[in-house]
A tleap script that builds the chain and sets N, CA, C and O, in Angstrom:
source leaprc.protein.ff14SB
mol = sequence {
  NMET ASP ASN THR ASP LYS LYS LYS SER GLY
  PHE MET GLN TRP LEU THR GLU ASP ASP SER
  PRO GLU ILE GLY ILE ALA SER LYS GLU PRO
  ILE GLY ASP TYR PHE LYS GLY VAL GLN THR
  GLU PHE LYS LYS ILE GLN TRP PRO ASP LYS
  GLU GLN VAL LYS SER GLU PHE LEU THR VAL
  VAL ILE ILE VAL ALA ILE ILE SER VAL ILE
  VAL TYR PHE ILE ASP LEU GLY LEU ASP LYS
  ILE ILE GLY PHE ILE LYS CGLY
}
set mol.1.N position { 28.277 8.052 35.051 }
set mol.1.CA position { 27.054 7.714 34.338 }
set mol.1.C position { 25.875 7.921 35.293 }
set mol.1.O position { 25.839 7.322 36.368 }
set mol.2.N position { 24.912 8.765 34.909 }
set mol.2.CA position { 23.752 8.981 35.765 }
set mol.2.C position { 22.630 8.018 35.390 }
set mol.2.O position { 22.811 7.160 34.526 }
set mol.3.N position { 21.471 8.155 36.033 }
set mol.3.CA position { 20.363 7.214 35.823 }
set mol.3.C position { 19.831 7.223 34.390 }
set mol.3.O position { 19.446 6.178 33.866 }
set mol.4.N position { 19.808 8.401 33.752 }
set mol.4.CA position { 19.287 8.441 32.382 }
set mol.4.C position { 20.208 7.693 31.430 }
set mol.4.O position { 19.725 7.070 30.484 }
set mol.5.N position { 21.532 7.733 31.649 }
set mol.5.CA position { 22.460 6.983 30.815 }
set mol.5.C position { 22.295 5.487 31.017 }
set mol.5.O position { 22.408 4.711 30.068 }
set mol.6.N position { 22.028 5.081 32.255 }
set mol.6.CA position { 21.842 3.654 32.540 }
set mol.6.C position { 20.586 3.127 31.842 }
set mol.6.O position { 20.564 1.996 31.355 }
set mol.7.N position { 19.532 3.965 31.801 }
set mol.7.CA position { 18.289 3.528 31.170 }
set mol.7.C position { 18.455 3.365 29.667 }
set mol.7.O position { 17.768 2.539 29.066 }
set mol.8.N position { 19.333 4.119 29.053 }
set mol.8.CA position { 19.509 4.080 27.605 }
set mol.8.C position { 20.672 3.205 27.166 }
set mol.8.O position { 21.018 3.209 25.985 }
set mol.9.N position { 21.270 2.475 28.048 }
set mol.9.CA position { 22.393 1.631 27.657 }
set mol.9.C position { 21.911 0.218 27.354 }
set mol.9.O position { 20.843 -0.198 27.802 }
set mol.10.N position { 22.704 -0.499 26.598 }
set mol.10.CA position { 22.414 -1.909 26.332 }
set mol.10.C position { 21.222 -2.099 25.416 }
set mol.10.O position { 21.112 -1.472 24.362 }
set mol.11.N position { 20.339 -2.975 25.840 }
set mol.11.CA position { 19.194 -3.376 25.037 }
set mol.11.C position { 18.277 -2.207 24.705 }
set mol.11.O position { 17.829 -2.076 23.567 }
set mol.12.N position { 17.994 -1.353 25.693 }
set mol.12.CA position { 17.083 -0.239 25.464 }
set mol.12.C position { 17.661 0.742 24.451 }
set mol.12.O position { 16.916 1.308 23.651 }
set mol.13.N position { 18.949 0.950 24.470 }
set mol.13.CA position { 19.568 1.843 23.495 }
set mol.13.C position { 19.431 1.251 22.096 }
set mol.13.O position { 19.097 1.955 21.143 }
set mol.14.N position { 19.690 -0.036 21.984 }
set mol.14.CA position { 19.562 -0.717 20.698 }
set mol.14.C position { 18.116 -0.653 20.203 }
set mol.14.O position { 17.865 -0.456 19.014 }
set mol.15.N position { 17.166 -0.822 21.135 }
set mol.15.CA position { 15.762 -0.847 20.782 }
set mol.15.C position { 15.284 0.500 20.252 }
set mol.15.O position { 14.408 0.549 19.389 }
set mol.16.N position { 15.849 1.586 20.759 }
set mol.16.CA position { 15.377 2.912 20.366 }
set mol.16.C position { 16.180 3.530 19.227 }
set mol.16.O position { 15.869 4.640 18.796 }
set mol.17.N position { 17.199 2.844 18.732 }
set mol.17.CA position { 17.989 3.383 17.628 }
set mol.17.C position { 17.161 3.423 16.359 }
set mol.17.O position { 16.346 2.535 16.107 }
set mol.18.N position { 17.378 4.467 15.558 }
set mol.18.CA position { 16.681 4.589 14.285 }
set mol.18.C position { 17.575 4.031 13.191 }
set mol.18.O position { 18.408 4.744 12.632 }
set mol.19.N position { 17.396 2.753 12.890 }
set mol.19.CA position { 18.211 2.133 11.852 }
set mol.19.C position { 17.323 1.566 10.738 }
set mol.19.O position { 17.640 0.545 10.128 }
set mol.20.N position { 16.200 2.257 10.490 }
set mol.20.CA position { 15.306 1.790 9.438 }
set mol.20.C position { 16.000 1.905 8.086 }
set mol.20.O position { 16.811 2.806 7.876 }
set mol.21.N position { 15.683 0.997 7.176 }
set mol.21.CA position { 16.337 1.036 5.869 }
set mol.21.C position { 15.966 2.317 5.131 }
set mol.21.O position { 14.896 2.888 5.339 }
set mol.22.N position { 16.852 2.741 4.288 }
set mol.22.CA position { 16.635 3.986 3.559 }
set mol.22.C position { 15.958 3.736 2.213 }
set mol.22.O position { 16.305 4.364 1.212 }
set mol.23.N position { 14.996 2.823 2.191 }
set mol.23.CA position { 14.254 2.559 0.963 }
set mol.23.C position { 12.782 2.498 1.290 }
set mol.23.O position { 12.402 2.248 2.433 }
set mol.24.N position { 11.964 2.722 0.303 }
set mol.24.CA position { 10.531 2.538 0.445 }
set mol.24.C position { 9.882 3.479 1.435 }
set mol.24.O position { 10.426 4.534 1.763 }
set mol.25.N position { 8.729 3.088 1.901 }
set mol.25.CA position { 7.918 3.892 2.801 }
set mol.25.C position { 8.609 4.066 4.156 }
set mol.25.O position { 8.394 5.077 4.824 }
set mol.26.N position { 9.431 3.105 4.574 }
set mol.26.CA position { 10.070 3.172 5.890 }
set mol.26.C position { 11.096 4.298 5.977 }
set mol.26.O position { 11.486 4.696 7.075 }
set mol.27.N position { 11.532 4.807 4.843 }
set mol.27.CA position { 12.547 5.852 4.877 }
set mol.27.C position { 11.890 7.217 5.001 }
set mol.27.O position { 10.666 7.345 5.009 }
set mol.28.N position { 12.713 8.201 5.093 }
set mol.28.CA position { 12.208 9.549 5.257 }
set mol.28.C position { 12.232 10.321 3.942 }
set mol.28.O position { 12.165 11.550 3.946 }
set mol.29.N position { 12.327 9.603 2.803 }
set mol.29.CA position { 12.333 10.258 1.513 }
set mol.29.C position { 10.915 10.694 1.158 }
set mol.29.O position { 9.947 10.098 1.631 }
set mol.30.N position { 10.786 11.723 0.334 }
set mol.30.CA position { 9.448 12.171 -0.083 }
set mol.30.C position { 8.711 11.071 -0.849 }
set mol.30.O position { 9.330 10.246 -1.521 }
set mol.31.N position { 7.401 11.074 -0.740 }
set mol.31.CA position { 6.596 10.016 -1.354 }
set mol.31.C position { 6.733 10.040 -2.877 }
set mol.31.O position { 6.642 8.993 -3.519 }
set mol.32.N position { 6.949 11.222 -3.463 }
set mol.32.CA position { 7.134 11.318 -4.915 }
set mol.32.C position { 8.377 10.580 -5.370 }
set mol.32.O position { 8.367 9.927 -6.414 }
set mol.33.N position { 9.467 10.679 -4.579 }
set mol.33.CA position { 10.696 9.962 -4.918 }
set mol.33.C position { 10.482 8.455 -4.835 }
set mol.33.O position { 11.035 7.692 -5.628 }
set mol.34.N position { 9.679 8.041 -3.872 }
set mol.34.CA position { 9.388 6.610 -3.731 }
set mol.34.C position { 8.704 6.084 -4.995 }
set mol.34.O position { 9.088 5.044 -5.530 }
set mol.35.N position { 7.684 6.815 -5.467 }
set mol.35.CA position { 6.953 6.349 -6.641 }
set mol.35.C position { 7.789 6.447 -7.912 }
set mol.35.O position { 7.590 5.656 -8.834 }
set mol.36.N position { 8.718 7.396 -7.982 }
set mol.36.CA position { 9.639 7.448 -9.118 }
set mol.36.C position { 10.526 6.198 -9.119 }
set mol.36.O position { 10.811 5.634 -10.176 }
set mol.37.N position { 10.953 5.776 -7.940 }
set mol.37.CA position { 11.741 4.547 -7.831 }
set mol.37.C position { 10.947 3.324 -8.232 }
set mol.37.O position { 11.464 2.422 -8.892 }
set mol.38.N position { 9.671 3.298 -7.823 }
set mol.38.CA position { 8.800 2.183 -8.200 }
set mol.38.C position { 8.647 2.138 -9.719 }
set mol.38.O position { 8.700 1.067 -10.323 }
set mol.39.N position { 8.458 3.303 -10.331 }
set mol.39.CA position { 8.301 3.362 -11.784 }
set mol.39.C position { 9.572 2.885 -12.490 }
set mol.39.O position { 9.504 2.166 -13.487 }
set mol.40.N position { 10.727 3.289 -11.965 }
set mol.40.CA position { 12.002 2.859 -12.554 }
set mol.40.C position { 12.155 1.343 -12.469 }
set mol.40.O position { 12.542 0.703 -13.447 }
set mol.41.N position { 11.856 0.768 -11.308 }
set mol.41.CA position { 11.959 -0.688 -11.142 }
set mol.41.C position { 10.923 -1.411 -12.003 }
set mol.41.O position { 11.191 -2.491 -12.530 }
set mol.42.N position { 9.740 -0.811 -12.142 }
set mol.42.CA position { 8.679 -1.433 -12.934 }
set mol.42.C position { 9.096 -1.557 -14.393 }
set mol.42.O position { 8.709 -2.515 -15.062 }
set mol.43.N position { 9.877 -0.607 -14.898 }
set mol.43.CA position { 10.343 -0.658 -16.278 }
set mol.43.C position { 11.347 -1.783 -16.494 }
set mol.43.O position { 11.554 -2.206 -17.632 }
set mol.44.N position { 11.974 -2.275 -15.435 }
set mol.44.CA position { 12.969 -3.341 -15.547 }
set mol.44.C position { 12.339 -4.736 -15.646 }
set mol.44.O position { 13.028 -5.709 -15.950 }
set mol.45.N position { 11.050 -4.828 -15.392 }
set mol.45.CA position { 10.370 -6.125 -15.408 }
set mol.45.C position { 10.353 -6.677 -16.832 }
set mol.45.O position { 10.031 -5.960 -17.779 }
set mol.46.N position { 10.696 -7.934 -16.974 }
set mol.46.CA position { 10.631 -8.603 -18.274 }
set mol.46.C position { 9.389 -9.491 -18.278 }
set mol.46.O position { 9.372 -10.563 -17.672 }
set mol.47.N position { 8.357 -9.025 -18.970 }
set mol.47.CA position { 7.104 -9.752 -19.008 }
set mol.47.C position { 7.231 -10.957 -19.932 }
set mol.47.O position { 7.924 -10.886 -20.947 }
set mol.48.N position { 6.564 -12.074 -19.591 }
set mol.48.CA position { 6.629 -13.255 -20.464 }
set mol.48.C position { 5.824 -13.017 -21.736 }
set mol.48.O position { 4.883 -12.223 -21.758 }
set mol.49.N position { 6.218 -13.725 -22.795 }
set mol.49.CA position { 5.467 -13.594 -24.040 }
set mol.49.C position { 4.227 -14.492 -23.987 }
set mol.49.O position { 4.057 -15.287 -23.063 }
set mol.50.N position { 3.374 -14.348 -24.990 }
set mol.50.CA position { 2.092 -15.050 -25.012 }
set mol.50.C position { 2.264 -16.569 -24.981 }
set mol.50.O position { 1.521 -17.267 -24.292 }
set mol.51.N position { 3.241 -17.075 -25.727 }
set mol.51.CA position { 3.468 -18.525 -25.785 }
set mol.51.C position { 3.916 -19.079 -24.428 }
set mol.51.O position { 3.495 -20.168 -24.037 }
set mol.52.N position { 4.757 -18.347 -23.717 }
set mol.52.CA position { 5.214 -18.797 -22.403 }
set mol.52.C position { 4.048 -18.832 -21.410 }
set mol.52.O position { 3.937 -19.759 -20.608 }
set mol.53.N position { 3.186 -17.820 -21.469 }
set mol.53.CA position { 2.021 -17.783 -20.577 }
set mol.53.C position { 1.104 -18.973 -20.865 }
set mol.53.O position { 0.630 -19.631 -19.939 }
set mol.54.N position { 0.855 -19.248 -22.146 }
set mol.54.CA position { 0.002 -20.390 -22.514 }
set mol.54.C position { 0.603 -21.701 -22.010 }
set mol.54.O position { -0.097 -22.538 -21.440 }
set mol.55.N position { 1.894 -21.865 -22.226 }
set mol.55.CA position { 2.572 -23.097 -21.837 }
set mol.55.C position { 2.527 -23.307 -20.317 }
set mol.55.O position { 2.216 -24.398 -19.839 }
set mol.56.N position { 2.838 -22.259 -19.581 }
set mol.56.CA position { 2.838 -22.395 -18.115 }
set mol.56.C position { 1.427 -22.573 -17.572 }
set mol.56.O position { 1.225 -23.301 -16.600 }
set mol.57.N position { 0.445 -21.912 -18.191 }
set mol.57.CA position { -0.946 -22.088 -17.773 }
set mol.57.C position { -1.382 -23.536 -17.979 }
set mol.57.O position { -1.999 -24.139 -17.101 }
set mol.58.N position { -1.058 -24.082 -19.134 }
set mol.58.CA position { -1.416 -25.471 -19.430 }
set mol.58.C position { -0.737 -26.425 -18.450 }
set mol.58.O position { -1.352 -27.391 -17.997 }
set mol.59.N position { 0.519 -26.161 -18.124 }
set mol.59.CA position { 1.242 -26.996 -17.159 }
set mol.59.C position { 0.553 -26.974 -15.799 }
set mol.59.O position { 0.386 -28.018 -15.168 }
set mol.60.N position { 0.157 -25.795 -15.351 }
set mol.60.CA position { -0.520 -25.681 -14.056 }
set mol.60.C position { -1.851 -26.428 -14.076 }
set mol.60.O position { -2.175 -27.134 -13.122 }
set mol.61.N position { -2.622 -26.283 -15.147 }
set mol.61.CA position { -3.915 -26.959 -15.243 }
set mol.61.C position { -3.729 -28.477 -15.210 }
set mol.61.O position { -4.490 -29.174 -14.538 }
set mol.62.N position { -2.738 -28.993 -15.919 }
set mol.62.CA position { -2.485 -30.439 -15.935 }
set mol.62.C position { -2.065 -30.938 -14.550 }
set mol.62.O position { -2.544 -31.976 -14.093 }
set mol.63.N position { -1.174 -30.203 -13.883 }
set mol.63.CA position { -0.722 -30.621 -12.546 }
set mol.63.C position { -1.884 -30.605 -11.556 }
set mol.63.O position { -2.023 -31.521 -10.746 }
set mol.64.N position { -2.716 -29.568 -11.621 }
set mol.64.CA position { -3.881 -29.497 -10.724 }
set mol.64.C position { -4.834 -30.650 -10.997 }
set mol.64.O position { -5.382 -31.233 -10.062 }
set mol.65.N position { -5.040 -30.986 -12.263 }
set mol.65.CA position { -5.927 -32.095 -12.614 }
set mol.65.C position { -5.379 -33.420 -12.076 }
set mol.65.O position { -6.131 -34.223 -11.523 }
set mol.66.N position { -4.090 -33.646 -12.234 }
set mol.66.CA position { -3.475 -34.889 -11.739 }
set mol.66.C position { -3.597 -34.987 -10.227 }
set mol.66.O position { -3.975 -36.032 -9.697 }
set mol.67.N position { -3.278 -33.903 -9.535 }
set mol.67.CA position { -3.367 -33.917 -8.063 }
set mol.67.C position { -4.819 -34.114 -7.622 }
set mol.67.O position { -5.076 -34.806 -6.638 }
set mol.68.N position { -5.770 -33.511 -8.344 }
set mol.68.CA position { -7.185 -33.674 -8.010 }
set mol.68.C position { -7.616 -35.130 -8.139 }
set mol.68.O position { -8.352 -35.639 -7.294 }
set mol.69.N position { -7.162 -35.799 -9.190 }
set mol.69.CA position { -7.502 -37.218 -9.378 }
set mol.69.C position { -6.886 -38.058 -8.264 }
set mol.69.O position { -7.542 -38.953 -7.731 }
set mol.70.N position { -5.647 -37.781 -7.909 }
set mol.70.CA position { -4.983 -38.521 -6.819 }
set mol.70.C position { -5.738 -38.340 -5.510 }
set mol.70.O position { -5.991 -39.311 -4.797 }
set mol.71.N position { -6.098 -37.100 -5.190 }
set mol.71.CA position { -6.840 -36.830 -3.946 }
set mol.71.C position { -8.205 -37.509 -3.986 }
set mol.71.O position { -8.665 -38.026 -2.968 }
set mol.72.N position { -8.863 -37.514 -5.150 }
set mol.72.CA position { -10.157 -38.178 -5.283 }
set mol.72.C position { -10.043 -39.666 -4.961 }
set mol.72.O position { -10.859 -40.205 -4.213 }
set mol.73.N position { -9.025 -40.336 -5.528 }
set mol.73.CA position { -8.885 -41.770 -5.279 }
set mol.73.C position { -8.476 -42.064 -3.839 }
set mol.73.O position { -8.895 -43.073 -3.272 }
set mol.74.N position { -7.676 -41.206 -3.250 }
set mol.74.CA position { -7.337 -41.379 -1.823 }
set mol.74.C position { -8.608 -41.243 -0.981 }
set mol.74.O position { -8.835 -42.034 -0.067 }
set mol.75.N position { -9.433 -40.242 -1.289 }
set mol.75.CA position { -10.682 -40.034 -0.557 }
set mol.75.C position { -11.620 -41.218 -0.745 }
set mol.75.O position { -12.248 -41.673 0.211 }
set mol.76.N position { -11.717 -41.717 -1.967 }
set mol.76.CA position { -12.572 -42.862 -2.257 }
set mol.76.C position { -12.089 -44.093 -1.483 }
set mol.76.O position { -12.890 -44.834 -0.912 }
set mol.77.N position { -10.765 -44.297 -1.474 }
set mol.77.CA position { -10.217 -45.442 -0.748 }
set mol.77.C position { -10.449 -45.340 0.752 }
set mol.77.O position { -10.835 -46.318 1.391 }
set mol.78.N position { -10.214 -44.157 1.317 }
set mol.78.CA position { -10.452 -43.984 2.755 }
set mol.78.C position { -11.920 -44.162 3.093 }
set mol.78.O position { -12.252 -44.696 4.151 }
set mol.79.N position { -12.815 -43.715 2.194 }
set mol.79.CA position { -14.252 -43.901 2.416 }
set mol.79.C position { -14.603 -45.382 2.452 }
set mol.79.O position { -15.397 -45.815 3.287 }
set mol.80.N position { -14.012 -46.159 1.547 }
set mol.80.CA position { -14.267 -47.610 1.522 }
set mol.80.C position { -13.721 -48.270 2.794 }
set mol.80.O position { -14.376 -49.128 3.386 }
set mol.81.N position { -12.515 -47.861 3.207 }
set mol.81.CA position { -11.906 -48.444 4.416 }
set mol.81.C position { -12.746 -48.128 5.645 }
set mol.81.O position { -13.011 -49.009 6.463 }
set mol.82.N position { -13.167 -46.869 5.778 }
set mol.82.CA position { -13.989 -46.491 6.944 }
set mol.82.C position { -15.334 -47.186 6.890 }
set mol.82.O position { -15.856 -47.601 7.925 }
set mol.83.N position { -15.921 -47.325 5.674 }
set mol.83.CA position { -17.188 -48.045 5.532 }
set mol.83.C position { -17.053 -49.501 5.912 }
set mol.83.O position { -17.961 -50.072 6.514 }
set mol.84.N position { -15.922 -50.113 5.564 }
set mol.84.CA position { -15.665 -51.505 5.913 }
set mol.84.C position { -15.496 -51.672 7.428 }
set mol.84.O position { -16.001 -52.630 8.012 }
set mol.85.N position { -14.780 -50.729 8.057 }
set mol.85.CA position { -14.554 -50.803 9.511 }
set mol.85.C position { -15.871 -50.611 10.254 }
set mol.85.O position { -16.134 -51.315 11.230 }
set mol.86.N position { -16.696 -49.679 9.814 }
set mol.86.CA position { -17.990 -49.422 10.487 }
set mol.86.C position { -18.948 -50.605 10.319 }
set mol.86.O position { -19.799 -50.856 11.172 }
set mol.87.N position { -18.797 -51.309 9.229 }
set mol.87.CA position { -19.602 -52.509 9.006 }
set mol.87.C position { -20.815 -52.213 8.268 }
set mol.87.O position { -21.607 -53.115 7.995 }
savepdb mol mol.pdb
quit
């Protein structure tokens, strides 16, 4: 084993290996094939219906409102406590 083999053994050899995944931009496939794959996967998406979107939107709005009220009362309480301590 000469010096060049020693430099490429172990960690350095592992570091320089080309083991990038064979998908997406990281691969060496043409960009057109990549976008054809994206289009194929995009067709597999199952979009929610209008009623599901409304229901989940309403749920998020209610949860945000509840958390906002909780944070408001915590802030109000801490303000009173700090005001009491300051005198």
